[in-house]
C-alpha positions in Angstrom: 148.4 24.0 -22.5 147.9 23.8 -26.3 146.2 26.9 -27.6 143.8 24.9 -29.7 142.6 22.9 -26.6 142.2 26.2 -24.6 140.1 27.6 -27.5 138.0 24.4 -27.7 137.3 24.4 -24.0 136.3 28.1 -24.0 134.0 27.7 -27.0 132.3 24.7 -25.4 131.8 26.9 -22.2 130.3 29.7 -24.3 127.9 27.3 -26.1 126.8 26.0 -22.6 126.3 29.6 -21.5 123.9 30.1 -24.4 122.1 26.9 -23.5 121.6 28.0 -19.9 120.3 31.4 -21.2 117.9 29.5 -23.4 116.5 27.8 -20.3 114.8 31.1 -19.3 112.5 30.7 -22.3 111.8 27.2 -21.1 110.9 28.5 -17.6 108.7 31.2 -19.2 106.8 28.7 -21.4 106.3 26.2 -18.5 104.9 28.9 -16.2 102.5 30.5 -18.7 101.4 27.1 -19.8 100.4 25.9 -16.3 98.7 29.2 -15.4 95.7 31.1 -16.7 96.0 33.3 -19.8 94.9 36.4 -18.0 98.3 36.4 -16.2 100.5 35.6 -19.2 102.0 39.1 -19.7 102.8 39.3 -15.9 104.7 36.1 -15.9 106.7 37.0 -19.0 107.5 40.4 -17.5 108.8 38.7 -14.3 111.0 36.3 -16.3 112.5 39.0 -18.5 113.1 41.2 -15.4 114.8 38.3 -13.6 117.4 37.6 -16.3 118.1 41.3 -17.2 118.4 42.6 -13.7 120.0 39.4 -12.4 122.9 39.8 -14.9 123.4 43.5 -13.9 123.4 42.6 -10.2 125.8 39.8 -10.8 128.2 42.2 -12.5 127.8 44.9 -9.9 128.4 42.8 -6.8 127.2 39.2 -7.1 130.2 37.6 -8.8 132.7 39.1 -6.4 130.5 38.1 -3.5 130.3 34.5 -4.8 134.0 34.2 -5.6 135.6 36.5 -3.0 138.9 34.5 -2.8 138.6 33.4 0.8 142.0 33.9 2.6 143.7 31.0 4.4 142.3 30.8 7.9 139.0 32.5 6.9 135.8 31.2 8.4 134.5 30.9 4.8 131.1 32.4 5.5 131.3 35.7 3.8 133.7 37.6 1.6 133.6 40.4 -1.0 136.2 41.1 -3.6 134.8 44.5 -4.5 132.3 46.3 -6.8 132.1 45.7 -10.5 134.0 43.3 -12.7 137.3 43.3 -14.4 139.5 40.5 -15.7 142.6 39.8 -13.5 146.1 39.5 -14.9 146.2 36.3 -16.9 142.4 36.0 -17.0 142.4 35.6 -20.8 145.1 32.9 -20.9 145.3 29.2 -20.1 146.8 30.2 -16.7 143.2 31.0 -15.6 141.1 28.1 -14.4 143.4 25.4 -15.6 142.9 26.4 -19.2 139.1 25.6 -19.2 137.9 29.1 -20.1 138.6 32.8 -19.8 137.6 35.0 -16.9 134.9 36.7 -19.0 133.4 33.3 -19.9 133.5 32.3 -16.3 131.6 35.4 -15.3 128.9 35.0 -17.9 128.4 31.3 -17.4 128.0 31.8 -13.6 125.8 34.8 -14.2 123.3 32.7 -16.1 122.9 30.4 -13.1 122.3 33.3 -10.7 118.9 34.3 -12.0 117.5 30.8 -11.9 116.8 30.8 -8.2 114.4 33.8 -8.5 112.8 32.1 -11.6 111.9 29.1 -9.4 110.1 31.5 -7.0 108.3 33.2 -9.9 106.5 30.1 -10.8 105.4 29.2 -7.2 103.9 32.7 -6.6 102.3 33.1 -10.0 98.9 34.7 -10.4 98.6 36.7 -7.2 102.0 38.3 -6.2 102.3 42.1 -6.5 104.8 42.8 -9.2 106.7 45.6 -7.4 107.2 43.5 -4.3 108.4 40.6 -6.4 110.9 42.8 -8.2 112.4 44.0 -4.9 112.6 40.5 -3.7 114.5 39.5 -6.8 117.0 42.3 -6.4 117.8 41.3 -2.8 117.7 37.5 -3.3 119.7 37.4 -6.5 122.0 40.3 -5.6 122.9 39.2 -2.1 121.5 35.9 -0.8 122.3 33.7 -3.8 126.0 34.8 -4.1 126.6 34.3 -0.4 125.1 30.9 -0.6 127.1 30.0 -3.7 130.3 31.2 -2.0 130.0 28.5 0.7 130.8 25.8 -1.9 131.7 27.1 -5.3 133.6 30.0 -3.9 135.7 27.8 -1.6 133.8 28.7 1.5 133.1 26.7 4.7 131.2 23.8 3.1 134.1 23.3 0.7 136.5 23.4 3.7 134.9 20.4 5.5 137.1 17.4 6.1 135.0 15.7 3.5 133.9 18.6 1.3 130.2 19.1 0.6 129.6 18.2 -3.1 127.2 19.9 -5.5 128.4 19.6 -9.1 125.9 21.9 -10.8 123.4 23.1 -8.2 120.8 20.7 -7.0 121.1 22.6 -3.7 123.0 25.7 -4.6 120.6 26.7 -7.3 117.4 24.6 -7.1 117.0 24.3 -3.3 118.1 27.9 -2.8 115.1 28.9 -4.9 112.9 26.2 -3.5 113.3 27.3 0.1 112.4 30.9 -0.8 109.4 29.6 -2.7 108.1 27.8 0.4 108.3 31.1 2.4 106.7 33.1 -0.4 103.8 30.8 -0.9 103.1 30.5 2.8 103.1 34.3 3.3 101.0 34.9 0.1 98.3 32.3 0.7 96.5 30.3 -2.0 94.9 31.6 -5.1 91.2 32.4 -4.8 89.1 29.2 -5.3 92.1 26.8 -4.9 90.9 25.1 -1.7 87.4 24.5 -0.6 86.0 25.3 2.8 86.1 21.5 3.5 89.8 21.4 2.7 89.3 19.9 -0.7 91.7 20.7 -3.5 90.2 22.3 -6.6 92.4 22.2 -9.7 92.9 25.5 -11.5 93.9 24.3 -15.0 96.6 26.1 -17.0 95.6 27.6 -20.3 98.2 25.9 -22.6 99.5 22.4 -22.1 101.5 22.7 -25.4 103.3 25.7 -24.0 104.1 23.7 -20.8 105.4 20.7 -22.8 107.5 23.0 -25.0 108.9 24.6 -21.9 110.0 21.3 -20.3 111.7 20.2 -23.6 113.5 23.5 -23.8 114.6 23.1 -20.2 115.9 19.6 -20.9 117.9 20.9 -23.9 119.2 23.7 -21.7 120.4 21.2 -19.1 123.0 20.0 -21.6 124.6 23.4 -20.9 123.7 23.6 -17.2 125.3 20.3 -16.4 127.6 19.8 -19.4 129.1 23.3 -18.8 129.7 22.6 -15.2 132.5 20.2 -16.2 134.3 23.6 -16.8 136.1 22.3 -19.9 135.4 20.3 -23.0 137.0 17.2 -21.4 135.6 14.4 -23.7 135.2 11.7 -21.0 133.7 13.8 -18.2 131.5 15.9 -20.6 130.0 12.8 -22.3 129.4 11.0 -19.1 127.7 14.0 -17.6 125.4 14.4 -20.6 124.5 10.7 -20.5 123.7 10.7 -16.8 121.7 13.9 -17.2 119.6 12.5 -20.1 119.0 9.1 -18.4 117.9 10.7 -15.2 115.5 13.0 -17.0 114.0 10.1 -18.9 113.8 7.9 -15.8 112.2 10.8 -13.8 109.5 11.3 -16.4 108.7 7.6 -16.7 108.8 7.1 -12.9 106.4 10.0 -12.3 103.8 9.0 -14.9 103.8 5.3 -13.9 103.6 6.1 -10.2 100.9 8.7 -10.8 99.0 6.2 -13.0 99.1 3.6 -10.2 97.8 6.1 -7.7 95.2 8.0 -9.7 94.5 5.7 -12.7 95.1 8.4 -15.3 97.8 9.4 -17.8 98.7 12.8 -16.5 100.9 14.7 -18.9 101.7 17.5 -16.5 103.0 15.0 -14.0 105.0 13.3 -16.7 106.6 16.7 -17.5 107.3 17.5 -13.9 108.9 14.1 -13.6 111.4 14.9 -16.3 112.3 18.1 -14.4 112.5 16.2 -11.2 115.0 13.8 -12.7 117.1 16.7 -14.1 117.2 18.4 -10.7 117.9 15.2 -8.9 121.0 14.3 -11.1 122.4 17.8 -11.1 124.4 17.5 -7.8 126.3 14.4 -8.9 126.0 14.1 -12.7 129.8 13.8 -13.1 130.1 11.1 -10.4 127.3 8.7 -11.3 127.2 5.6 -13.6 124.3 5.4 -16.1 122.5 2.9 -13.8 123.0 5.2 -10.8 121.4 8.0 -12.9 118.4 5.9 -13.8 117.8 5.0 -10.2 118.1 8.6 -9.0 115.8 9.7 -11.7 113.1 7.1 -11.0 113.1 8.0 -7.3 113.0 11.7 -8.1 109.9 11.0 -10.3 108.2 9.2 -7.5 109.1 12.0 -5.1 107.7 14.7 -7.3 104.3 12.9 -7.3 104.3 12.6 -3.6 105.7 16.1 -3.2 102.9 17.7 -5.2 100.3 15.9 -3.0 102.1 16.9 0.2 102.3 20.6 -0.9 98.5 20.6 -1.5 97.8 18.9 1.8 99.8 21.7 3.5 97.6 24.2 1.6 100.7 25.7 -0.2 99.4 26.7 -3.5 102.1 26.2 -6.1 100.7 26.5 -9.6 103.7 24.9 -11.4 104.9 22.4 -8.8 108.2 24.3 -8.2 108.5 23.3 -4.6 108.2 19.6 -5.3 110.5 19.7 -8.3 113.2 22.1 -7.2 113.2 21.8 -3.4 112.3 18.2 -2.7 114.1 16.7 -5.6 117.0 19.2 -5.1 117.4 17.8 -1.6 117.1 14.2 -2.9 119.8 14.8 -5.6 122.1 16.3 -3.0 121.8 13.5 -0.6 122.1 10.9 -3.5 125.7 12.0 -3.9 126.5 10.2 -0.6 124.5 7.1 -1.6 125.4 6.5 -5.2 128.4 7.0 -7.5 132.1 7.6 -7.0 131.8 9.6 -3.8 129.3 7.4 -2.0 130.0 6.8 1.7 128.9 7.8 5.2 131.3 10.7 5.5 130.1 12.1 2.2 126.5 11.6 3.2 127.0 13.5 6.5 128.6 16.3 4.6 125.7 16.4 2.2 123.3 16.6 5.2 125.3 19.5 6.6 125.1 21.3 3.3 121.3 20.8 3.0 120.7 21.9 6.6 123.0 25.0 6.2 121.1 26.2 3.1 117.7 25.4 4.6 118.4 27.7 7.6 120.1 30.5 5.7 117.5 30.6 2.9 114.4 30.3 5.1 115.6 33.0 7.4 116.7 35.5 4.7 113.7 34.8 2.5 111.4 35.3 5.4 113.1 38.6 6.4 112.8 40.0 2.9 109.3 38.8 2.1 107.7 39.5 5.5 109.3 43.0 5.4 107.7 43.5 2.0 104.3 42.1 3.2 104.4 44.5 6.2 105.2 47.6 4.1 104.3 47.4 0.4 102.2 44.3 0.6 102.8 41.0 -1.2 99.5 40.2 -2.7 97.3 42.0 -5.3 93.7 42.8 -4.4 90.8 40.4 -4.9 89.6 42.4 -7.9 93.0 42.3 -9.5 93.4 38.6 -9.0 89.9 37.9 -10.5 90.3 40.1 -13.5 93.9 39.2 -14.1 97.3 40.8 -13.5 97.8 41.5 -17.1 95.1 44.2 -17.2 95.8 45.7 -13.8 99.6 45.5 -13.6 100.4 46.0 -17.3 97.3 47.4 -19.1 97.5 44.8 -21.8 96.6 41.2 -22.7 98.7 38.5 -24.2 96.4 37.3 -26.8 94.7 40.3 -28.4 91.0 39.5 -29.1 91.0 36.3 -27.2 89.1 36.0 -23.9 91.2 36.8 -20.8 89.2 34.7 -18.4 
């Protein structure tokens, strides 16, 4: 391979790595915007903890658990290539990864993805989870559960060994649903925030303190998705990269419009928060097949994701699962939709592919629900998952951190 092309590929991958890192600011802004200001420091602390500890765990064991190099004849369920990281022979040359990037770039790009699953859970459990318990959960889920789940497809495991391989281009299931399933378990075990549901079963909105922050967060996430999906091409291939970015953007736009129009029809109001969640729904929905879809496929997938997120938010509330940021509807429901859409639309569409997609969705559902329950129930039975009533009322910032986010401003 021409050295200039190898360099261009690697530089593009490093830029994408930076964009995915930038998404953590987007998640932070979205979460603090949709929750009350008395919990802002707590949410920011969790997000900083996730990315810092997530990267260290990925270096210690996660990367080698996710890419263990399954041997021929292996069942493809679990492998481990050893502790720590170190570039293999030829890892800095075009001989590695077909010349798309170096081994170090590979590690860092994948490491940015690893922390996202726990970030999804952070938003769902906001405003009432005990910080120490959440940190332990993050260590176990990011350090062990996510890499094993990732190895089943991206590491060449059993889902990649199917006669018609399961397909998930950039993680509608491997990242978003893995986080979404854990969020369901966490929210169910935690219970709703105080005052969220009336004795008669009615839903009482708890408004976030900064819609501008939430909007900024979503737009930052959209920008970051250029790296999330664009980098998943694993090279700077002009045709595939440009197609991927076009389908990603069109799905995001269609998801936003689909959500706000459907919500307008149902509730007769122009709901900005639903518009924003629709954009994220479209992005999550296209992520599994962004490189396989035509622009029209992407628009259809995005519109359906936008409708699903409106229905999903309503369903989650009916089930009394208090999710302050809509993470379950966006990341789990639309992650499942995007994964199944690979078998319905685009270059891979077909019954065999659809069945493989179903197998993948079911496999991750079982694994993530079981592992998340074991971790979270164990924490609930020992350290406890939820803060006290007094702490929740007065705010986690004061009780967990001894500070407020906005100085002299009210923390109510």
